[in-house]
Residue, then its C-alpha position, 0 to 999 in steps of 0.5 A: x500500500x505504501x509503495x502504491x502511494x509513493x508511486x502515485x506521488x512520483x507520477x503526480x510530480x512527473x505530471x506536474x513537470x509535464x504540465x509546467x513544460x506545456x504551460x511554458x510552451x503555450x504561454x511563451x512568457x518572457x524569460x526572467x534572466x537571472x544569475x543561476x549557479x548551475x551546480x546548486x541547480x543540479x543539486x536541487x533538481x536531483x533532491x526534488x527527484x530523489x523519491x522517483x530515483x529511489x523507487x526505480x533503484x537508480x543511484x544518481x551521483x553528481x560531479x560538479x566542479x567548483x570552477x563552473x561559473x554561474x550563467x544568466x538564464x531563467x532558473x525555472x525554465x532551466x530547472x524544468x529542462x534538467x528535470x526532463x533530461x534526468x527523467x528521460x535518462x531514467x526512463x529510457x536508459x534501462x538503468x532503472x528498475x533492476x537492481x541498483x544502478x548508478x548514473x553520474x551527471x555533472x558539469x565542467x568548465x571547458x574553455x568558454x562553455x559549460x559542458 
């Protein structure tokens, strides 16, 4: 019963992210450009997805170097995009659901572009 409730909660979060993305596409609001620390944002998205990752048995590690500079971006849009990418990684990579699988995401500063 508890597992069923947790799964329902995870699906509700996925549906919310999808709805937010669709709303953004339909409304096409002006971007709120602000300073965003990419490492902090990655950590926040992973924490927000921790229940989902735990249920599909994926151990998601972060590798964020201290040298990655902040960027000027709409934090909400970037957060939705990162969550979407991580969700697709879990859903389509085959790394979830069987045993404990590990995936590491991160960012590094290479020259003039964040990777």
